[in-house]
C-alpha positions as semicolon CSV with decimal commas, in nm:
position;residue;x (nm);y (nm);z (nm)
1;M;0,000;0,000;0,000
2;D;0,128;0,344;-0,089
3;E;0,237;0,556;0,203
4;C;-0,013;0,826;0,300
5;M;0,115;1,180;0,257
6;I;-0,065;1,305;0,567
7;P;0,184;1,264;0,854
8;S;0,108;1,053;1,156
9;A;0,045;1,201;1,497
10;G;0,366;1,268;1,679
11;T;0,577;1,255;1,360
12;T;0,788;1,568;1,336
13;T;1,087;1,453;1,130
14;K;1,143;1,251;0,814
15;K;1,357;0,994;0,988
16;A;1,208;0,646;0,972
17;A;1,100;0,503;1,305
18;I;1,276;0,189;1,419
19;D;1,073;-0,081;1,590
20;P;1,202;-0,278;1,893
21;E;1,326;-0,555;1,668
22;G;1,548;-0,316;1,472
23;K;1,344;-0,307;1,153
24;S;1,242;0,014;0,984
25;P;0,892;0,047;0,839
26;S;1,030;-0,001;0,489
27;E;1,196;-0,326;0,596
28;S;0,897;-0,453;0,790
29;T;0,587;-0,609;0,644
30;G;0,305;-0,384;0,524
31;Y;0,106;-0,479;0,832
32;A;0,386;-0,389;1,076
33;S;0,436;-0,052;0,906
34;R;0,098;0,059;1,041
35;F;0,250;0,107;1,385
36;I;0,493;0,364;1,524
37;N;0,794;0,243;1,724
38;V;0,632;-0,085;1,836
39;S;0,605;-0,436;1,700
40;P;0,258;-0,570;1,617
41;T;0,266;-0,800;1,921
42;R;0,352;-0,519;2,162
43;F;0,092;-0,296;2,002
44;W;-0,191;-0,544;2,048
45;L;-0,098;-0,598;2,412
46;I;-0,119;-0,224;2,476
47;F;-0,423;-0,171;2,255
48;G;-0,604;-0,463;2,419
49;G;-0,571;-0,288;2,755
50;V;-0,699;0,037;2,604
51;Q;-1,000;-0,151;2,467
52;M;-1,070;-0,300;2,809
53;G;-1,075;0,051;2,956
54;Y;-1,327;0,171;2,700
55;I;-1,557;-0,125;2,763
56;I;-1,554;-0,065;3,139
57;G;-1,588;0,311;3,104
58;F;-1,885;0,295;2,871
59;F;-2,049;0,025;3,079
60;D;-2,037;0,274;3,366
61;S;-2,171;0,558;3,150
62;T;-2,465;0,364;3,008
63;L;-2,534;0,211;3,348
64;M;-2,602;0,565;3,467
65;A;-2,827;0,632;3,168
66;S;-3,054;0,339;3,254
67;S;-3,035;0,358;3,634
68;H;-3,044;0,731;3,716
69;P;-3,424;0,729;3,771
70;V;-3,379;0,452;4,032
71;I;-3,093;0,629;4,208
72;T;-3,259;0,970;4,224
73;S;-3,587;0,812;4,336
74;H;-3,398;0,631;4,615
75;F;-3,276;0,967;4,745
76;H;-3,612;1,136;4,668
77;A;-3,437;1,380;4,435
78;S;-3,561;1,311;4,080
79;N;-3,547;1,683;3,998
80;S;-3,168;1,662;4,052
81;A;-3,125;1,382;3,797
82;S;-2,924;1,590;3,552
83;W;-2,653;1,650;3,812
84;L;-2,562;1,280;3,814
85;S;-2,442;1,299;3,455
86;T;-2,350;1,668;3,460
87;A;-2,106;1,629;3,752
88;F;-1,935;1,340;3,572
89;L;-1,917;1,517;3,238
90;L;-1,808;1,844;3,396
91;T;-1,487;1,711;3,548
92;S;-1,407;1,481;3,255
93;T;-1,447;1,780;3,023
94;A;-1,237;2,028;3,218
95;F;-0,946;1,793;3,284
96;L;-0,942;1,606;2,952
97;P;-0,687;1,830;2,775
98;L;-0,478;1,861;3,091
99;F;-0,415;1,485;3,088
100;G;-0,257;1,524;2,747
101;R;-0,022;1,802;2,859
102;V;0,076;1,626;3,181
103;S;0,145;1,300;2,995
104;D;0,374;1,490;2,756
105;T;0,572;1,590;3,064
106;F;0,574;1,279;3,281
107;G;0,502;1,007;3,027
108;R;0,187;0,819;2,933
109;K;0,214;0,531;3,181
110;P;0,205;0,707;3,523
111;V;-0,074;0,942;3,411
112;Y;-0,279;0,654;3,270
113;L;-0,237;0,446;3,587
114;F;-0,333;0,746;3,802
115;A;-0,655;0,790;3,602
116;I;-0,745;0,421;3,639
117;A;-0,679;0,433;4,016
118;V;-0,906;0,737;4,056
119;F;-1,174;0,562;3,850
120;F;-1,153;0,256;4,078
121;L;-1,174;0,447;4,407
122;T;-1,457;0,674;4,300
123;T;-1,664;0,385;4,161
124;A;-1,644;0,230;4,508
125;W;-1,749;0,566;4,655
126;C;-2,057;0,572;4,428
127;G;-2,166;0,238;4,569
128;M;-2,124;0,356;4,928
129;A;-2,284;0,703;4,894
130;Q;-2,544;0,777;5,163
131;S;-2,695;1,096;5,018
132;I;-2,760;1,253;4,681
133;G;-2,489;1,511;4,754
134;S;-2,232;1,242;4,827
135;F;-2,330;1,050;4,514
136;I;-2,301;1,358;4,293
137;A;-1,958;1,434;4,443
138;A;-1,852;1,075;4,375
139;R;-1,964;1,104;4,013
140;A;-1,769;1,428;3,979
141;F;-1,443;1,266;4,091
142;C;-1,528;0,958;3,886
143;G;-1,546;1,187;3,584
144;L;-1,189;1,297;3,657
145;G;-1,069;0,937;3,639
146;A;-1,284;0,840;3,342
147;G;-1,177;1,151;3,153
148;G;-0,818;1,041;3,195
149;V;-0,900;0,686;3,087
150;F;-1,077;0,802;2,770
151;S;-0,833;1,078;2,671
152;M;-0,523;0,871;2,742
153;G;-0,667;0,585;2,539
154;M;-0,695;0,815;2,238
155;I;-0,347;0,957;2,298
156;L;-0,196;0,609;2,318
157;S;-0,368;0,516;1,991
158;S;-0,232;0,833;1,827
159;D;0,117;0,751;1,957
160;L;0,114;0,402;1,808
161;V;-0,094;0,406;1,485
162;R;-0,028;0,602;1,164
163;I;-0,312;0,830;1,056
164;E;-0,383;0,655;0,725
165;Y;-0,482;0,347;0,927
166;R;-0,641;0,534;1,217
167;G;-0,991;0,478;1,082
168;V;-0,961;0,100;1,118
169;Y;-0,836;0,114;1,475
170;Q;-1,091;0,383;1,559
171;S;-1,346;0,125;1,444
172;Y;-1,207;-0,125;1,692
173;I;-1,239;0,136;1,966
174;N;-1,594;0,211;1,858
175;L;-1,675;-0,159;1,867
176;C;-1,560;-0,178;2,228
177;L;-1,757;0,136;2,310
178;G;-2,061;-0,039;2,169
179;V;-1,993;-0,356;2,364
180;G;-1,957;-0,158;2,686
181;G;-2,268;0,041;2,605
182;C;-2,473;-0,271;2,530
183;L;-2,359;-0,436;2,852
184;G;-2,448;-0,126;3,052
185;L;-2,792;-0,095;2,895
186;A;-2,871;-0,466;2,899
187;F;-2,746;-0,543;3,249
188;G;-2,758;-0,202;3,419
189;G;-3,130;-0,216;3,481
190;F;-3,106;-0,589;3,556
191;L;-2,842;-0,529;3,822
192;C;-3,046;-0,246;3,975
193;D;-3,351;-0,472;3,993
194;H;-3,173;-0,778;4,137
195;V;-2,868;-0,663;4,336
196;G;-2,960;-0,296;4,381
197;W;-2,800;0,011;4,231
198;R;-2,516;-0,007;4,485
199;G;-2,431;-0,359;4,372
200;A;-2,424;-0,236;4,012
201;F;-2,123;-0,020;4,104
202;F;-1,949;-0,275;4,326
203;V;-1,956;-0,538;4,050
204;Q;-1,733;-0,314;3,835
205;L;-1,446;-0,304;4,085
206;P;-1,278;-0,641;4,006
207;F;-1,277;-0,559;3,634
208;I;-1,124;-0,214;3,690
209;F;-0,853;-0,371;3,908
210;V;-0,762;-0,623;3,636
211;Y;-0,760;-0,338;3,384
212;F;-0,509;-0,151;3,605
213;L;-0,280;-0,457;3,614
214;V;-0,294;-0,501;3,235
215;A;-0,202;-0,136;3,176
216;A;0,083;-0,153;3,429
217;W;0,223;-0,461;3,257
218;T;0,196;-0,362;2,890
219;I;0,262;0,013;2,852
220;P;0,632;0,109;2,811
221;A;0,759;0,332;3,091
222;D;0,917;0,581;2,847
223;L;0,620;0,618;2,612
224;G;0,552;0,986;2,546
225;L;0,871;1,113;2,710
226;K;1,070;1,185;2,393
227;K;0,967;1,552;2,372
228;A;1,038;1,622;2,737
229;K;1,381;1,457;2,717
230;A;1,471;1,643;2,397
231;E;1,399;1,981;2,554
232;R;1,599;1,891;2,868
233;M;1,373;2,083;3,106
234;T;1,393;2,067;3,483
235;F;1,096;1,940;3,684
236;L;0,984;2,294;3,774
237;Q;1,015;2,406;3,411
238;L;0,799;2,116;3,304
239;L;0,535;2,206;3,561
240;R;0,531;2,567;3,442
241;N;0,456;2,444;3,090
242;I;0,131;2,284;3,210
243;D;-0,160;2,525;3,167
244;L;-0,292;2,499;3,522
245;V;-0,432;2,853;3,522
246;G;-0,623;2,797;3,199
247;S;-0,759;2,468;3,327
248;F;-0,873;2,632;3,651
249;I;-1,050;2,913;3,465
250;L;-1,216;2,658;3,237
251;V;-1,338;2,445;3,529
252;V;-1,489;2,745;3,711
253;A;-1,645;2,889;3,394
254;V;-1,810;2,563;3,290
255;T;-1,920;2,488;3,647
256;S;-2,082;2,830;3,675
257;L;-2,260;2,788;3,343
258;I;-2,396;2,443;3,431
259;M;-2,506;2,557;3,777
260;G;-2,703;2,842;3,627
261;L;-2,867;2,623;3,363
262;N;-2,956;2,344;3,606
263;L;-3,084;2,559;3,892
264;G;-3,275;2,814;3,684
265;G;-3,642;2,729;3,650
266;N;-3,590;2,390;3,814
267;V;-3,470;2,429;4,172
268;L;-3,461;2,810;4,185
269;S;-3,633;3,085;3,988
270;W;-3,449;3,255;3,702
271;S;-3,446;3,577;3,903
272;H;-3,265;3,415;4,197
273;P;-2,928;3,584;4,272
274;L;-2,739;3,252;4,258
275;V;-2,870;3,172;3,910
276;I;-2,798;3,520;3,774
277;S;-2,452;3,540;3,930
278;S;-2,359;3,193;3,799
279;L;-2,449;3,279;3,441
280;V;-2,282;3,622;3,454
281;L;-1,966;3,474;3,607
282;S;-1,948;3,211;3,332
283;L;-1,962;3,481;3,063
284;I;-1,695;3,694;3,232
285;L;-1,465;3,395;3,277
286;A;-1,519;3,291;2,915
287;V;-1,384;3,628;2,798
288;I;-1,091;3,606;3,041
289;F;-1,020;3,249;2,931
290;V;-1,004;3,338;2,561
291;R;-0,769;3,630;2,621
292;Y;-0,547;3,431;2,856
293;E;-0,522;3,128;2,627
294;R;-0,392;3,348;2,345
295;T;-0,083;3,423;2,556
296;V;0,000;3,066;2,664
297;E;0,246;2,856;2,466
298;R;0,090;2,522;2,562
299;A;-0,270;2,627;2,609
300;V;-0,526;2,385;2,744
301;M;-0,747;2,494;2,451
302;P;-0,552;2,663;2,168
303;I;-0,768;2,950;2,044
304;S;-0,592;2,949;1,706
305;L;-0,725;2,600;1,641
306;L;-1,078;2,734;1,684
307;S;-1,037;3,017;1,436
308;K;-0,890;2,847;1,129
309;Q;-1,082;2,648;0,871
310;P;-1,182;2,373;0,831
311;C;-1,087;2,273;1,188
312;A;-1,310;2,537;1,346
313;N;-1,623;2,423;1,161
314;L;-1,545;2,059;1,235
315;I;-1,497;2,124;1,607
316;F;-1,800;2,349;1,653
317;G;-2,019;2,117;1,446
318;N;-1,898;1,835;1,666
319;F;-2,004;2,045;1,968
320;F;-2,359;2,092;1,836
321;G;-2,382;1,724;1,746
322;S;-2,277;1,624;2,094
323;I;-2,553;1,840;2,242
324;A;-2,805;1,667;2,015
325;V;-2,679;1,317;2,094
326;N;-2,686;1,367;2,469
327;T;-3,028;1,533;2,454
328;M;-3,158;1,215;2,290
329;F;-2,985;0,956;2,503
330;F;-3,023;1,123;2,842
331;N;-3,399;1,152;2,795
332;A;-3,473;0,826;2,611
333;P;-3,471;0,615;2,934
334;L;-3,707;0,869;3,088
335;Y;-3,947;0,825;2,796
336;F;-3,961;0,449;2,840
337;Q;-3,994;0,463;3,220
338;A;-4,227;0,763;3,261
339;V;-4,440;0,738;2,945
340;K;-4,430;0,367;2,861
341;L;-4,410;0,274;3,234
342;A;-4,128;0,027;3,174
343;S;-3,906;-0,104;3,453
344;P;-3,538;-0,003;3,458
345;T;-3,450;-0,347;3,315
346;D;-3,700;-0,320;3,029
347;S;-3,598;0,040;2,964
348;G;-3,234;-0,063;2,933
349;L;-3,317;-0,350;2,700
350;R;-3,515;-0,117;2,472
351;L;-3,207;0,102;2,438
352;V;-2,983;-0,185;2,329
353;A;-3,101;-0,135;1,969
354;S;-2,964;0,220;1,968
355;T;-2,632;0,100;2,106
356;L;-2,610;-0,168;1,837
357;A;-2,690;0,100;1,578
358;V;-2,410;0,333;1,688
359;T;-2,169;0,039;1,709
360;A;-2,251;-0,090;1,360
361;S;-2,234;0,252;1,196
362;S;-1,916;0,362;1,374
363;V;-1,734;0,038;1,296
364;S;-1,843;0,061;0,932
365;T;-1,733;0,424;0,915
366;G;-1,374;0,345;1,008
367;F;-1,340;0,086;0,735
368;I;-1,522;0,304;0,479
369;I;-1,279;0,590;0,544
370;T;-0,977;0,360;0,518
371;W;-1,100;0,202;0,193
372;T;-1,228;0,516;0,015
373;K;-0,984;0,769;0,168
374;R;-1,277;1,014;0,176
375;L;-1,403;1,187;0,489
376;K;-1,694;1,418;0,406
377;P;-1,959;1,165;0,290
378;T;-1,978;0,989;0,625
379;V;-1,978;1,323;0,809
380;I;-2,282;1,447;0,614
381;I;-2,467;1,114;0,635
382;G;-2,422;1,120;1,012
383;D;-2,543;1,478;1,042
384;V;-2,859;1,406;0,841
385;C;-2,940;1,092;1,043
386;L;-2,901;1,283;1,368
387;L;-3,133;1,559;1,246
388;L;-3,397;1,311;1,129
389;G;-3,369;1,110;1,450
390;G;-3,449;1,417;1,659
391;L;-3,746;1,504;1,439
392;A;-3,880;1,148;1,455
393;A;-3,843;1,134;1,835
394;S;-4,035;1,461;1,869
395;T;-4,349;1,274;1,755
396;L;-4,337;1,004;2,026
397;G;-4,636;0,975;2,257
398;M;-4,824;0,740;2,487
399;G;-4,962;0,529;2,202
400;T;-4,640;0,500;2,000
401;P;-4,542;0,132;1,950
402;D;-4,221;0,039;2,127
403;V;-4,058;-0,070;1,800
404;V;-4,119;0,272;1,646
405;A;-3,976;0,449;1,951
406;M;-3,667;0,226;1,941
407;L;-3,618;0,300;1,571
408;C;-3,642;0,676;1,629
409;V;-3,369;0,667;1,892
410;S;-3,163;0,426;1,679
411;L;-3,172;0,666;1,383
412;A;-2,997;0,928;1,594
413;S;-2,750;0,660;1,702
414;F;-2,668;0,587;1,338
415;G;-2,596;0,957;1,298
416;Q;-2,356;0,958;1,590
417;G;-2,180;0,648;1,461
418;F;-2,121;0,794;1,115
419;S;-2,027;1,149;1,211
420;F;-1,818;1,130;1,529
421;P;-1,540;0,893;1,407
422;S;-1,530;1,083;1,077
423;L;-1,485;1,413;1,259
424;M;-1,198;1,275;1,465
425;V;-1,004;1,162;1,157
426;S;-1,100;1,483;0,970
427;V;-0,956;1,707;1,241
428;L;-0,633;1,506;1,245
429;A;-0,611;1,510;0,865
430;T;-0,650;1,889;0,849
431;S;-0,408;1,968;1,134
432;D;-0,034;2,022;1,116
433;P;0,175;1,727;1,242
434;N;0,282;1,918;1,553
435;E;-0,080;2,010;1,632
436;Q;-0,237;1,666;1,607
437;A;-0,212;1,572;1,973
438;V;-0,364;1,900;2,090
439;A;-0,621;1,883;1,808
440;T;-0,735;1,546;1,942
441;T;-0,781;1,677;2,295
442;T;-0,945;2,000;2,175
443;L;-1,200;1,803;1,974
444;G;-1,261;1,582;2,277
445;L;-1,293;1,887;2,500
446;W;-1,562;2,045;2,283
447;R;-1,737;1,711;2,242
448;N;-1,752;1,678;2,619
449;L;-1,864;2,039;2,653
450;G;-2,144;1,946;2,417
451;S;-2,225;1,647;2,636
452;V;-2,247;1,870;2,943
453;M;-2,457;2,125;2,758
454;G;-2,679;1,854;2,614
455;V;-2,765;1,716;2,956
456;A;-2,801;2,061;3,114
457;T;-3,004;2,231;2,840
458;S;-3,230;1,931;2,779
459;S;-3,292;1,901;3,152
460;W;-3,376;2,272;3,163
461;I;-3,616;2,240;2,869
462;F;-3,773;1,924;3,006
463;Q;-3,813;2,034;3,369
464;N;-3,963;2,371;3,280
465;S;-4,192;2,219;3,020
466;L;-4,294;1,942;3,261
467;V;-4,395;2,192;3,529
468;Y;-4,614;2,373;3,276
469;Q;-4,768;2,053;3,138
470;L;-4,843;1,910;3,483
471;E;-5,011;2,233;3,588
472;E;-5,224;2,223;3,272
473;M;-5,315;1,852;3,271
474;V;-5,338;1,731;3,632
475;T;-5,673;1,797;3,800
476;G;-5,842;1,727;4,132
477;P;-5,804;1,836;4,494
478;E;-5,470;1,649;4,530
479;K;-5,320;1,820;4,227
480;E;-5,026;1,991;4,403
481;S;-4,923;1,684;4,604
482;I;-4,937;1,463;4,294
483;I;-4,725;1,708;4,093
484;L;-4,468;1,724;4,371
485;L;-4,464;1,344;4,401
486;V;-4,416;1,262;4,032
487;R;-4,148;1,529;3,986
488;K;-3,942;1,369;4,262
489;S;-3,995;1,003;4,169
490;V;-4,069;0,857;3,827
491;Q;-4,155;0,525;3,989
492;A;-4,446;0,692;4,169
493;I;-4,634;0,723;3,838
494;V;-4,707;0,349;3,832
495;K;-4,881;0,371;4,171
496;L;-5,122;0,650;4,074
497;D;-5,490;0,589;4,009
498;P;-5,576;0,544;3,637
499;V;-5,711;0,897;3,588
500;H;-5,416;1,081;3,738
501;Q;-5,171;0,834;3,584
502;E;-5,297;0,915;3,235
503;Q;-5,272;1,287;3,307
504;V;-4,917;1,264;3,439
505;V;-4,801;1,038;3,155
506;G;-4,949;1,283;2,905
507;A;-4,760;1,568;3,068
508;Y;-4,431;1,374;3,058
509;A;-4,490;1,281;2,692
510;A;-4,556;1,642;2,590
511;A;-4,248;1,769;2,776
512;L;-4,030;1,500;2,618
513;R;-4,155;1,578;2,266
514;L;-4,037;1,937;2,303
515;T;-3,706;1,814;2,445
516;F;-3,646;1,576;2,153
517;F;-3,734;1,852;1,906
518;S;-3,452;2,060;2,053
519;A;-3,216;1,774;1,959
520;A;-3,327;1,814;1,596
521;L;-3,244;2,186;1,609
522;W;-2,893;2,111;1,735
523;G;-2,857;1,851;1,459
524;A;-2,956;2,111;1,201
525;L;-2,684;2,346;1,328
526;M;-2,433;2,062;1,304
527;L;-2,530;1,999;0,940
528;L;-2,500;2,370;0,854
529;M;-2,148;2,384;1,003
530;H;-2,029;2,088;0,795
531;W;-2,219;2,132;0,466
532;R;-1,964;2,355;0,290
533;V;-1,649;2,225;0,458
534;R;-1,379;2,103;0,218
535;L;-1,182;1,804;0,343
536;P;-0,869;1,644;0,192
537;R;-0,853;1,291;0,063
538;L;-0,636;1,068;0,279
539;G;-0,319;0,976;0,095
540;S;-0,292;1,310;-0,090
541;K;-0,091;1,613;0,009
542;A;-0,270;1,839;0,259
């Protein structure tokens, strides 16, 4: 196979890399030349551990998607449901790019092992939490560990695989994401029903421990240290090159924004001083952050990357798509449990189809890109599917057959599977060789920001719409007590008398239709951002 003209991540010179057996890529087989500085055997040992991490991490994520109604109902705090995912996504978002910078300084292995250890300890904390506040705090710290696991997995893949073959190995990653997602959806509700939601977290601990041992055994101790050694910096100089100030500003800005969006109209009124001050502070810090990042050599989020084309359109379109995806998938379990009155187990099983859809499309996308060398077709196909999925879901109601509802959610999943892997390779293909590592983390940062915004904005739309719909539809002398009850616990809907149950289900269905329609609007913005983008063909000169 002809060598691709787009340079691989981490490649800054024309000197051929030598593998551990002393063979250059030109002397090795075509298969071995796919990898950078490692033999195929060593690569698969490392990559197998990375895959294990993605399976466990996405099992945990989809477990939360199917079990959050049970957990919040246990603590009598259903109106705080969005914080379970928001806290996790918030910390994983803010610290994601920092893991890349720190691993450039201290090497991939210690940073990766630290992230896995944090993930292990905080998963145990989730299972032992005695209040909704403690559980949310546990999910926040768990997000720190999971963010490291996910970002370091992508960085390790970039270190070891040349970009012209990245699509294939991205497909393998997507396959494992799908496996983890299917396991979480299929068994998350089952575990909650049979061993309790606490047991659902405890059962993950042995697997995370084995994952830690595999990573400790397979990853080379000096992986990622070449740049730091070449520059011959002292320890303090290396620390100064980490953008701690930028990361801190980003954490506070995003936290303030999410607090304002979650509290406003849900827990507190929009005129409450805390809501107003949170939103104003986020805007002020955003301005400060942009100005500060322009002056930093190794910025946590390079502003220049967000202003040049086509990277800017790809990244911002990815942001809008992430909002749409998380709007769909955060609220889909609520539709099945509150409108269709399904148990957590049944709700999880009905979401397996969407996980299979995103797995099939994302795996196919990687191979399509590798075979055709073209990037834009799969990006546009994904955008259109996501838009249509949101529109279809906005028609769901009490009488919608389960199969139709599953297909609507699955259509959006197809969109995610086609567009997200394509966007990752597209950003790498349109970035300079020296920018590819930071381009990867910047794309991931904005994707996670979209995840946070998707959960927060959809929760805001849903909760405010639900209050209005309940006030309009619920009748009788016990109206206020029923509204308060069903807002705090979804499971209470099943126990209502037939008349009030139909009223409450109708209110939930109407609120969810509006929420799903918002996903279609975000999908439309994603399509507009990508429609006129020009992308290179892999294997040609950029």
